[in-house]
C-alpha positions as CSV (number, residue, x, y, z in Angstrom):
1,G,39.4,27.2,27.1
2,K,37.6,24.8,29.3
3,I,36.8,25.9,32.8
4,I,36.4,22.3,34.0
5,E,39.2,19.9,33.1
6,E,38.5,16.3,32.3
7,K,38.4,14.1,35.4
8,Q,38.6,17.1,37.7
9,T,36.9,16.4,41.1
10,F,34.9,18.7,43.3
11,N,37.9,18.6,45.7
12,D,40.1,20.0,42.9
13,A,37.7,22.9,42.3
14,L,36.5,23.5,45.9
15,S,39.1,21.9,48.2
16,N,36.2,20.3,50.1
17,G,37.4,16.6,50.2
18,D,34.7,15.5,47.7
19,T,36.3,13.0,45.2
20,E,33.3,12.9,42.9
21,V,34.3,13.7,39.3
22,I,32.7,16.9,37.9
23,T,30.4,16.3,35.0
24,P,28.1,18.7,33.0
25,E,25.2,17.3,34.9
26,N,26.5,17.6,38.5
27,A,28.2,20.9,37.7
28,I,24.9,22.6,37.5
29,S,23.3,20.9,40.5
30,K,26.4,20.8,42.8
31,L,29.3,23.0,41.6
32,I,27.5,26.2,40.7
33,P,25.5,26.3,44.0
34,A,28.8,25.6,45.9
35,I,30.5,28.5,44.2
36,M,27.7,31.0,44.0
37,I,25.8,30.2,47.3
38,D,27.7,28.0,49.7
39,S,30.9,30.1,49.5
40,R,28.8,33.2,50.5
41,K,26.8,31.4,53.2
42,I,28.2,33.3,56.1
43,S,27.4,36.7,54.4
44,I,23.9,35.5,53.3
45,D,23.1,34.2,56.8
46,A,24.3,37.5,58.4
47,I,22.1,39.5,56.0
48,T,19.1,37.2,56.7
49,E,19.7,37.4,60.5
50,G,20.0,41.2,60.3
51,L,16.9,41.7,58.2
52,T,14.8,39.4,60.4
53,L,16.3,40.4,63.7
54,N,17.5,36.8,64.2
55,G,14.1,35.3,63.2
56,T,11.9,37.5,65.4
57,I,10.4,39.2,62.3
58,N,8.6,37.1,59.8
59,F,8.8,39.0,56.5
60,Q,6.0,36.9,55.0
61,D,3.6,38.1,57.7
62,Y,4.4,41.7,56.9
63,F,4.9,41.7,53.2
64,G,3.0,38.6,52.0
65,P,-0.2,40.5,51.3
66,I,1.6,43.3,49.4
67,P,2.1,42.8,45.7
68,L,5.8,42.4,44.7
69,D,5.7,45.4,42.3
70,V,4.5,47.6,45.2
71,I,7.4,46.4,47.4
72,G,9.8,47.1,44.6
73,K,8.4,50.7,44.1
74,L,8.7,51.3,47.9
75,I,12.3,50.1,48.0
76,F,13.7,51.0,44.6
77,G,11.3,53.6,43.3
78,N,9.0,53.6,40.2
79,P,10.7,51.8,37.2
80,V,8.9,54.3,34.9
81,I,10.2,57.9,35.3
82,S,8.3,60.9,34.0
83,A,9.6,64.3,33.2
84,E,7.6,65.7,36.2
85,D,9.3,63.2,38.5
86,V,12.7,64.5,37.5
87,I,11.8,68.2,37.4
88,T,10.5,68.1,41.0
89,I,13.9,66.9,42.3
90,L,16.1,69.3,40.3
91,K,17.9,71.8,42.6
92,P,19.9,74.7,41.1
93,E,23.3,75.8,42.2
94,Y,23.8,79.2,40.6
95,S,27.3,80.5,39.9
96,N,28.5,83.8,41.0
97,D,31.9,83.6,39.3
98,F,30.8,85.4,36.2
99,D,31.5,88.8,34.6
100,Q,31.0,91.2,37.5
101,S,30.1,94.1,35.1
102,T,26.7,92.5,34.5
103,P,26.0,90.2,37.5
104,N,22.2,90.5,37.4
105,V,22.1,89.6,33.7
106,N,24.2,86.5,34.2
107,L,22.2,85.3,37.2
108,Q,18.9,85.9,35.4
109,E,20.2,83.8,32.4
110,Q,21.0,80.9,34.7
111,K,17.6,81.1,36.4
112,Y,15.8,81.3,33.1
113,F,17.7,78.3,31.8
114,F,17.0,76.3,34.9
115,E,13.4,77.3,35.3
116,N,12.4,77.2,31.6
117,I,14.7,75.5,29.2
118,I,15.6,72.4,31.2
119,P,11.9,71.6,32.1
120,M,10.8,72.3,28.5
121,V,13.4,69.9,27.0
122,L,12.6,67.1,29.6
123,K,8.8,67.5,29.0
124,D,9.1,67.7,25.2
125,M,11.3,64.6,25.0
126,D,9.1,62.7,27.4
127,E,6.0,63.5,25.4
128,L,7.6,62.7,22.1
129,E,8.7,59.2,23.3
130,R,5.3,58.5,24.9
131,S,3.4,59.4,21.7
132,D,4.4,56.0,20.3
133,E,3.2,53.5,22.9
134,E,4.8,50.4,21.4
135,S,8.2,52.1,21.0
136,Y,8.0,53.7,24.4
137,T,7.2,50.3,26.1
138,K,10.4,48.9,24.4
139,L,12.5,51.9,25.5
140,V,11.2,51.5,29.1
141,S,12.0,47.7,29.1
142,E,15.5,48.5,27.8
143,K,15.9,51.5,30.3
144,K,16.6,53.8,27.3
145,T,14.0,56.5,27.5
146,F,15.5,60.0,27.3
147,I,14.4,60.6,30.9
148,M,16.0,57.4,32.2
149,L,19.2,58.1,30.4
150,F,19.2,61.7,31.8
151,V,18.8,60.3,35.3
152,K,21.5,57.7,34.7
153,F,23.8,60.4,33.3
154,C,23.3,62.6,36.4
155,T,23.2,59.9,39.1
156,G,24.4,56.6,37.7
157,L,21.0,55.1,38.7
158,D,18.4,53.4,36.5
159,F,15.6,54.6,38.7
160,L,14.7,57.4,41.1
161,P,14.5,56.4,44.8
162,N,11.1,56.5,46.3
163,P,10.5,60.0,47.6
164,I,8.9,58.7,50.8
165,M,11.9,56.5,51.6
166,N,14.5,59.1,50.5
167,P,12.9,62.6,50.6
168,L,16.3,64.4,50.4
169,F,17.3,62.8,47.1
170,N,17.8,65.4,44.4
171,I,19.8,66.1,41.2
172,K,21.9,69.3,41.5
173,V,22.1,71.4,38.4
174,A,25.3,73.4,38.8
175,F,26.3,76.3,36.6
176,S,30.0,76.8,36.4
177,F,31.8,79.7,34.8
178,E,35.2,79.4,36.3
179,E,35.6,75.6,35.9
180,M,34.2,75.4,32.4
181,R,35.4,78.4,30.4
182,A,35.8,77.0,26.9
183,S,32.8,77.8,24.7
184,D,32.8,74.3,23.2
185,L,32.3,72.4,26.5
186,L,29.4,70.0,26.9
187,P,27.6,69.3,30.1
188,V,29.3,66.9,32.5
189,S,28.0,64.9,35.4
190,H,29.4,63.9,38.8
191,T,27.3,60.8,39.7
192,C,28.7,60.5,43.2
193,E,27.1,63.9,43.9
194,N,24.0,63.5,41.7
195,M,25.1,66.5,39.8
196,L,24.7,67.9,36.3
197,K,27.3,70.6,35.6
198,L,26.5,73.1,32.9
199,P,29.1,75.3,31.2
200,A,28.8,79.1,31.1
């Protein structure tokens, strides 16, 4: 249905006392800004005041000479993620709730999987996708590289935070025997904890 009824005024839509009739032309120039910006003015002004310390800091003086993509990388991290970027932030959480008759074997299997299999898969998939530059560029623009999807599965993020700005950020790789007993279970993630949980 129509969002704007015929002969509806700005007052009808915004309760602002403006009796001008809304048309397709003035809806774009007047109604949309009123809904999207003016209604959030207090919040936007508070954010601006907080970021600039009530005008005492001029962001343009500080950040004007820095290219926008560099600022983006500092704040949000690099938009292109490599296998090495991910491997360096993986942290294992080994399980000790395994068969107690062979505890050393089970721990060795977990360590081998974490130290060898996971890095090998990440590197192989990254190299495979990067081998076709045109296809890889498209996957990056769509945020659908294997590495990006792996990061998103584990964290819910499309990027890795900049390690300088967030040095404690990591992805936990937890091995769970007790919680994931069935042999047909697949890996699961807990994005609130940046965790990949692997079945026994």
